C-alpha positions as CSV (number, residue, x, y, z in Angstrom):
1,X,84.7,69.2,39.5
2,X,85.0,72.7,40.9
3,X,88.4,74.1,39.9
4,X,88.7,76.0,43.2
5,X,88.5,72.9,45.4
6,X,92.3,72.0,45.1
7,X,93.2,75.6,45.9
8,X,90.9,75.7,48.9
9,X,92.2,72.3,50.1
10,X,95.8,73.5,49.9
11,X,94.9,76.6,51.9
12,X,93.1,74.5,54.5
13,X,96.0,72.1,54.9
14,X,98.4,75.0,55.2
15,X,96.2,76.7,57.8
16,X,96.0,73.4,59.7
17,X,99.8,73.2,59.8
18,X,100.1,76.7,61.2
19,X,97.4,76.0,63.8
20,X,99.1,72.8,64.9
21,X,102.5,74.5,65.3
22,X,100.8,77.4,67.2
23,X,99.2,75.0,69.6
24,X,102.5,73.2,70.1
25,X,104.0,76.6,71.2
26,X,101.2,77.1,73.7
27,X,101.6,73.6,75.2
28,X,105.4,73.5,75.4
29,X,107.0,76.0,77.7
30,X,110.2,77.8,77.1
31,X,113.5,76.2,78.2
32,X,114.6,78.0,81.3
33,X,118.1,78.4,82.7
34,X,118.9,79.1,86.4
35,X,120.3,82.6,86.8
36,X,120.2,82.9,90.5
37,X,119.7,80.7,93.6
38,X,120.0,82.2,97.1
39,X,118.7,82.0,100.6
40,X,117.8,84.7,103.2
41,X,118.0,83.6,106.8
42,X,115.2,84.4,109.3
43,X,117.3,87.4,110.6
44,X,116.5,89.3,107.4
45,X,112.8,89.3,108.4
46,X,113.9,91.3,111.5
47,X,115.7,94.0,109.5
48,X,113.9,97.3,109.0
49,X,112.9,98.9,105.7
50,X,115.8,101.4,105.8
51,X,118.4,98.6,106.2
52,X,117.0,95.6,104.2
53,X,119.0,92.6,103.0
54,X,119.5,92.9,99.2
55,X,120.5,90.3,96.6
56,X,121.6,91.8,93.3
57,X,121.6,89.7,90.1
58,X,124.8,89.6,88.1
59,X,122.9,91.4,85.4
60,X,119.3,92.5,85.0
61,X,117.0,89.7,83.9
62,X,115.2,90.5,80.6
63,X,112.5,88.8,78.5
64,X,110.8,85.8,80.1
65,X,111.6,84.9,83.7
66,X,110.3,83.0,86.7
67,X,111.0,83.7,90.4
68,X,110.2,80.8,92.8
69,X,110.0,81.7,96.5
70,X,109.8,79.2,99.4
71,X,109.1,80.5,102.9
72,X,109.8,78.3,105.9
73,X,110.0,81.1,108.5
74,X,108.8,80.5,112.1
75,X,106.9,83.7,112.8
76,X,106.5,85.5,116.1
77,X,103.1,85.0,117.7
78,X,101.5,88.3,116.8
79,X,99.2,89.4,114.0
80,X,101.6,91.9,112.6
81,X,104.5,89.5,112.1
82,X,105.4,89.6,108.4
83,X,108.1,89.6,105.8
84,X,108.2,92.0,102.8
85,X,109.9,91.0,99.5
86,X,110.5,93.5,96.8
87,X,111.5,92.6,93.2
88,X,113.1,95.8,91.9
89,X,114.4,97.2,88.7
90,X,117.8,98.9,88.3
91,X,118.2,102.5,89.5
92,X,116.8,105.0,88.6
93,X,113.5,103.1,88.0
94,X,111.1,103.2,90.9
95,X,109.1,100.2,89.7
96,X,108.8,97.1,91.9
97,X,106.7,94.1,92.6
98,X,106.1,93.6,96.4
99,X,105.1,90.4,98.2
100,X,103.9,90.5,101.8
101,X,103.7,87.2,103.8
102,X,102.2,87.2,107.3
103,X,102.4,84.4,109.9
104,X,100.0,81.9,111.3
105,X,98.5,84.4,113.7
106,X,97.3,86.4,110.7
107,X,96.1,83.3,109.0
108,X,98.9,83.3,106.4
109,X,97.8,86.6,104.9
110,X,99.3,87.1,101.5
111,X,99.5,90.4,99.6
112,X,100.8,91.4,96.2
113,X,101.4,95.0,95.2
114,X,102.9,96.9,92.3
115,X,104.5,100.3,92.2
116,X,104.8,102.2,88.9
117,X,105.3,105.8,87.9
118,X,101.8,105.9,86.4
119,X,99.8,104.3,89.2
120,X,102.0,104.7,92.3
121,X,101.7,102.0,94.9
122,X,98.7,99.7,94.2
123,X,97.6,96.5,96.0
124,X,96.6,93.8,93.5
125,X,95.8,90.9,95.9
126,X,95.3,90.7,99.6
127,X,93.8,87.6,101.2
128,X,94.3,85.1,104.0
129,X,93.3,81.6,105.1
130,X,92.8,79.2,102.3
131,X,93.6,82.0,99.8
132,X,96.8,82.9,101.7
133,X,100.3,81.5,101.2
134,X,101.4,78.0,102.3
135,X,104.6,76.7,103.7
136,X,104.3,73.6,101.6
137,X,103.8,75.5,98.3
138,X,106.1,77.9,96.5
139,X,105.2,81.4,95.5
140,X,105.7,81.8,91.8
141,X,106.1,85.1,90.0
142,X,106.2,84.7,86.2
143,X,106.8,87.3,83.5
144,X,106.1,86.2,79.9
145,X,107.4,87.4,76.5
146,X,104.2,89.4,76.0
147,X,105.0,91.6,78.9
148,X,102.5,90.2,81.4
149,X,103.1,88.9,84.9
150,X,101.3,86.3,86.9
151,X,101.5,85.2,90.5
152,X,100.7,81.7,91.8
153,X,101.0,79.7,94.9
154,X,101.7,76.1,93.8
155,X,99.2,75.3,91.2
156,X,96.7,78.0,92.4
157,X,96.8,81.1,90.1
158,X,96.1,84.3,92.1
159,X,96.9,86.9,89.4
160,X,97.0,86.1,85.7
161,X,98.8,87.9,83.0
162,X,98.6,91.5,84.2
163,X,100.1,94.0,81.9
164,X,103.6,95.3,82.9
165,X,105.7,96.6,80.1
166,X,109.4,95.9,80.0
167,X,109.9,94.9,83.6
168,X,113.6,94.0,84.2
169,X,114.4,92.6,87.7
170,X,117.7,93.6,89.1
171,X,117.5,92.9,92.8
172,X,115.5,91.2,95.5
173,X,115.0,93.2,98.7
174,X,113.8,91.6,102.0
175,X,112.9,93.1,105.3
176,X,110.2,92.8,108.0
177,X,110.1,95.8,110.3
178,X,108.5,99.0,109.3
179,X,110.5,100.9,112.0
180,X,113.8,100.1,113.6
181,X,112.3,99.5,117.0
182,X,109.4,97.4,115.8
183,X,109.0,93.9,117.4
184,X,110.7,90.9,115.9
185,X,109.0,89.1,113.1
186,X,110.7,85.7,113.0
187,X,112.9,83.5,115.2
188,X,113.8,80.6,112.9
189,X,113.7,79.3,109.3
190,X,114.6,80.9,106.0
191,X,113.3,82.1,102.7
192,X,114.9,80.6,99.5
193,X,114.7,82.0,96.0
194,X,115.3,80.5,92.6
195,X,115.4,82.8,89.5
196,X,115.1,81.4,86.0
197,X,115.3,83.1,82.6
198,X,113.8,81.8,79.4
199,X,116.1,81.1,76.4
200,X,114.0,82.1,73.4
201,X,116.6,80.7,70.9
202,X,115.7,77.2,72.2
203,X,112.0,77.8,72.2
204,X,109.5,77.0,69.4
205,X,108.6,80.7,69.5
206,X,112.0,81.5,68.1
207,X,111.3,79.4,65.0
208,X,107.7,80.6,64.4
209,X,108.6,83.3,61.8
210,X,110.7,80.8,59.9
211,X,108.1,78.1,59.9
212,X,105.3,80.6,59.0
213,X,107.4,81.8,56.0
214,X,108.0,78.2,54.9
215,X,104.3,77.3,55.1
216,X,103.3,80.4,53.1
217,X,106.1,79.8,50.5
218,X,104.9,76.2,50.1
219,X,101.3,77.4,49.6
220,X,102.5,79.8,46.9
221,X,104.5,77.1,45.1
222,X,101.6,74.7,45.2
223,X,99.2,77.3,43.8
224,X,101.7,78.2,41.0
225,X,102.2,74.5,40.1
226,X,98.4,73.9,40.0
227,X,97.9,77.0,37.8
228,X,100.7,75.9,35.4
229,X,99.2,72.4,35.1
230,X,95.8,73.9,34.2
231,X,97.4,76.2,31.6
232,X,99.2,73.4,29.8
233,X,96.1,71.3,29.9
């Protein structure tokens, strides 16, 4: 019998254990805790960009996070009626993620933009109709532990894992008017927000280094035992 077979078998079993645990991590999401839940009334959609309504988190959200947005506004019957939502970092950072949501007259147009020092203001998504937002589905902005962000409407993914290094939300800014004397955007309804933050210490990811070291250590012990047996024989 080939002497290398037990060694190869041990390595294969160890690799299988690591692969299983890695797949477990991919399948099971992090445990998230609620860090903010708040509602903006429809009047906020009629504020102008120089006097927006602002919600500030108790402290900036770091690492993994999710922001759920539900829009039940009743929009004015004009194509330009909209609401703008900015997710901003603490001052002096000028980075933000912006969501624009238009009314029925504009076929529920939905736009996502990103502002950074490197690229300036850049529109990443802008569609309407079946690809626009829906009053029955939440808008979901998600930032993962690999510094990527995604945007979804319900189960429909619009933007997936775009690179954005160390983005730390500090406040949510909402307005609708571009100018103080612009027409009204909404006359009823509200926009509700739910912010969640991942707790890595309760995630399988937290234990990955420990498990990996344990598997490697087991492999080394198995190889040493096998080698000693062969020596005494």
